[in-house]
Structures are given as C-alpha cells and as structure tokens.
DOMARRO-802292 format. One record per residue (C-alpha): residue number from 1; residue in one letter; x, y, z. Coordinates in Angstrom, 2 decimals. Layout:
% residues N
+-----+---------+---------+---------+---------+
! num ! residuo !      px !      py !      pz !
+-----+---------+---------+---------+---------+
! NUM !       a !       X !       Y !       Z !
...
+-----+---------+---------+---------+---------+
//
This chain:
% residues 119
+-----+---------+---------+---------+---------+
! num ! residuo !      px !      py !      pz !
+-----+---------+---------+---------+---------+
!   1 !       m !    0.00 !    0.00 !    0.00 !
!   2 !       i !    1.37 !    3.38 !   -1.00 !
!   3 !       i !    1.07 !    6.14 !    1.57 !
!   4 !       t !    0.73 !    9.57 !   -0.01 !
!   5 !       k !    2.40 !   12.76 !    1.11 !
!   6 !       r !   -0.97 !   14.08 !    2.34 !
!   7 !       q !   -1.61 !   10.95 !    4.42 !
!   8 !       r !    1.80 !   11.27 !    6.08 !
!   9 !       r !    1.09 !   14.92 !    6.92 !
!  10 !       l !   -2.31 !   14.09 !    8.39 !
!  11 !       r !   -0.79 !   11.30 !   10.49 !
!  12 !       r !    1.60 !   13.82 !   12.01 !
!  13 !       a !   -1.29 !   16.22 !   12.59 !
!  14 !       v !   -3.33 !   13.66 !   14.53 !
!  15 !       k !   -0.53 !   13.15 !   17.06 !
!  16 !       a !   -0.11 !   16.88 !   17.65 !
!  17 !       r !   -3.85 !   17.47 !   17.98 !
!  18 !       a !   -4.15 !   14.73 !   20.61 !
!  19 !       h !   -1.49 !   16.50 !   22.67 !
!  20 !       i !   -3.21 !   19.88 !   22.21 !
!  21 !       r !   -6.55 !   18.42 !   23.37 !
!  22 !       a !   -4.85 !   17.29 !   26.58 !
!  23 !       l !   -3.63 !   20.85 !   27.21 !
!  24 !       a !   -7.24 !   22.17 !   27.13 !
!  25 !       v !   -6.40 !   25.59 !   25.66 !
!  26 !       a !   -7.57 !   27.36 !   22.52 !
!  27 !       r !   -5.98 !   26.01 !   19.32 !
!  28 !       l !   -4.40 !   28.12 !   16.56 !
!  29 !       s !   -4.67 !   25.92 !   13.48 !
!  30 !       v !   -2.74 !   26.71 !   10.29 !
!  31 !       h !   -3.33 !   25.43 !    6.77 !
!  32 !       r !   -1.27 !   26.35 !    3.74 !
!  33 !       t !   -1.58 !   25.89 !    0.03 !
!  34 !       p !    0.84 !   27.07 !   -2.65 !
!  35 !       r !   -1.29 !   30.17 !   -3.22 !
!  36 !       h !   -2.76 !   31.03 !    0.21 !
!  37 !       i !   -2.35 !   30.54 !    3.96 !
!  38 !       y !   -5.19 !   30.22 !    6.46 !
!  39 !       a !   -5.32 !   30.44 !   10.27 !
!  40 !       q !   -8.15 !   29.94 !   12.73 !
!  41 !       v !   -8.45 !   29.84 !   16.50 !
!  42 !       t !  -10.98 !   27.45 !   18.04 !
!  43 !       d !  -12.09 !   27.13 !   21.64 !
!  44 !       p !  -10.62 !   24.34 !   23.83 !
!  45 !       v !  -13.53 !   22.02 !   23.07 !
!  46 !       g !  -13.23 !   22.66 !   19.34 !
!  47 !       a !  -16.90 !   23.52 !   18.93 !
!  48 !       k !  -16.62 !   27.26 !   18.28 !
!  49 !       v !  -14.35 !   29.29 !   16.03 !
!  50 !       i !  -13.02 !   32.33 !   17.89 !
!  51 !       a !  -11.09 !   34.09 !   15.10 !
!  52 !       v !  -10.20 !   33.57 !   11.44 !
!  53 !       a !   -7.61 !   35.17 !    9.14 !
!  54 !       s !   -6.42 !   34.25 !    5.67 !
!  55 !       t !   -4.90 !   35.75 !    2.56 !
!  56 !       l !   -8.32 !   35.56 !    0.92 !
!  57 !       q !   -9.57 !   38.44 !    3.08 !
!  58 !       e !   -9.24 !   41.93 !    1.63 !
!  59 !       a !   -8.17 !   43.45 !    4.97 !
!  60 !       v !   -5.20 !   41.07 !    5.14 !
!  61 !       r !   -4.37 !   41.18 !    1.44 !
!  62 !       q !   -3.98 !   44.99 !    1.29 !
!  63 !       g !   -0.43 !   45.99 !    0.46 !
!  64 !       l !    0.69 !   42.45 !   -0.42 !
!  65 !       k !    2.20 !   41.75 !   -3.80 !
!  66 !       n !    1.70 !   37.99 !   -3.55 !
!  67 !       t !   -0.43 !   35.81 !   -1.24 !
!  68 !       g !    1.76 !   32.70 !   -1.20 !
!  69 !       n !    4.94 !   34.00 !    0.39 !
!  70 !       v !    6.47 !   34.69 !    3.81 !
!  71 !       e !    5.29 !   38.32 !    3.86 !
!  72 !       a !    1.69 !   37.19 !    3.39 !
!  73 !       a !    2.10 !   34.67 !    6.21 !
!  74 !       k !    3.38 !   37.43 !    8.50 !
!  75 !       a !    0.33 !   39.54 !    7.66 !
!  76 !       v !   -1.99 !   36.63 !    8.49 !
!  77 !       g !   -0.12 !   36.05 !   11.77 !
!  78 !       r !   -0.55 !   39.67 !   12.83 !
!  79 !       a !   -4.23 !   39.65 !   11.83 !
!  80 !       i !   -5.06 !   36.43 !   13.69 !
!  81 !       a !   -3.30 !   37.70 !   16.82 !
!  82 !       e !   -5.24 !   40.99 !   16.78 !
!  83 !       r !   -8.57 !   39.25 !   16.24 !
!  84 !       t !   -7.90 !   36.62 !   18.90 !
!  85 !       k !   -6.89 !   39.19 !   21.49 !
!  86 !       a !   -9.99 !   41.23 !   20.63 !
!  87 !       a !  -12.07 !   38.12 !   21.39 !
!  88 !       g !  -10.46 !   37.91 !   24.83 !
!  89 !       v !   -8.06 !   35.00 !   24.28 !
!  90 !       s !   -4.33 !   35.49 !   24.75 !
!  91 !       k !   -2.99 !   31.95 !   25.24 !
!  92 !       v !   -3.25 !   29.35 !   22.46 !
!  93 !       a !   -1.63 !   26.09 !   21.37 !
!  94 !       f !   -0.06 !   26.17 !   17.91 !
!  95 !       d !   -1.32 !   23.44 !   15.57 !
!  96 !       r !    0.81 !   23.33 !   12.43 !
!  97 !       s !   -1.44 !   20.63 !   10.89 !
!  98 !       g !    1.49 !   18.33 !   10.16 !
!  99 !       f !    3.37 !   20.93 !    8.10 !
! 100 !       q !    7.06 !   21.44 !    8.84 !
! 101 !       f !    7.80 !   24.36 !   11.15 !
! 102 !       h !    9.76 !   26.49 !    8.70 !
! 103 !       g !    9.10 !   29.04 !    5.98 !
! 104 !       r !    5.56 !   30.36 !    5.89 !
! 105 !       v !    4.31 !   28.39 !    8.91 !
! 106 !       k !    7.17 !   29.67 !   11.05 !
! 107 !       a !    6.68 !   33.24 !    9.78 !
! 108 !       l !    2.99 !   33.12 !   10.75 !
! 109 !       a !    3.83 !   31.80 !   14.23 !
! 110 !       d !    6.56 !   34.41 !   14.82 !
! 111 !       a !    4.29 !   37.26 !   13.69 !
! 112 !       a !    1.49 !   36.05 !   15.98 !
! 113 !       r !    3.91 !   35.89 !   18.93 !
! 114 !       e !    5.21 !   39.39 !   18.20 !
! 115 !       a !    1.62 !   40.67 !   18.06 !
! 116 !       g !    0.93 !   39.34 !   21.57 !
! 117 !       l !   -0.29 !   35.75 !   21.39 !
! 118 !       e !    1.29 !   33.31 !   23.84 !
! 119 !       f !    2.11 !   29.74 !   22.80 !
+-----+---------+---------+---------+---------+
//
C-alpha cells in the first residue's frame, strides 16, 4: 500500500492534535496551500471558532504583492493575533497541521507571537 504525502502529513497532525486536546487551551490551526495561507483559532472544546484570518480576506491582502509568500504569512499572523486578542483569548496552542515548522508556517507563528499571542 502506497502512503501519499498528504496521508503522512495528516498522520503527524493527529498526534499533535491529541497533545493539544490534553492541554485544554484554545488552538491556533494553520493550513497552507501554494497560493494562500489560512489560520483559525478554536475554543478548547473545538466547537466554536473564535477568530479567522487568511490571505483571501481583503483586509489582510492589502499591500501584499503575492499571497503565497512569507510576507503574506506574517500579515496573516498579525491579523489572527489581533482578532484573537480582541475576542479575549491570549494563550493558544499552535497546531501546524502536520506541516514542517519552517518558511511560511514559522513566519505566521513568529508574527502572531510578536503581536501578543502566547504559545
């Protein structure tokens, strides 16, 4: 049986999400595609979305030349941090969804930390 790249990524994601559930804090989940990057914060139970930011939103996209690069990821990180803090949440667990922690995923995390999120 051939295991695809996507299946390997999702296997890594399941392990991390099990650990995050045990922490019982809000979860900052990141998803990336070659063209866009998405971030959302859910409550500890996972039933309610607290904040959302992506490169598809006009407010985030303003001033960006391209939506699939590190600068766009930084903009999404700043936006998700502002929106999460406005909702009254300051501490989250970072869920990279099985993606490697480098490049755009790392840029988003660093920008969110600089904007005031704790994880």
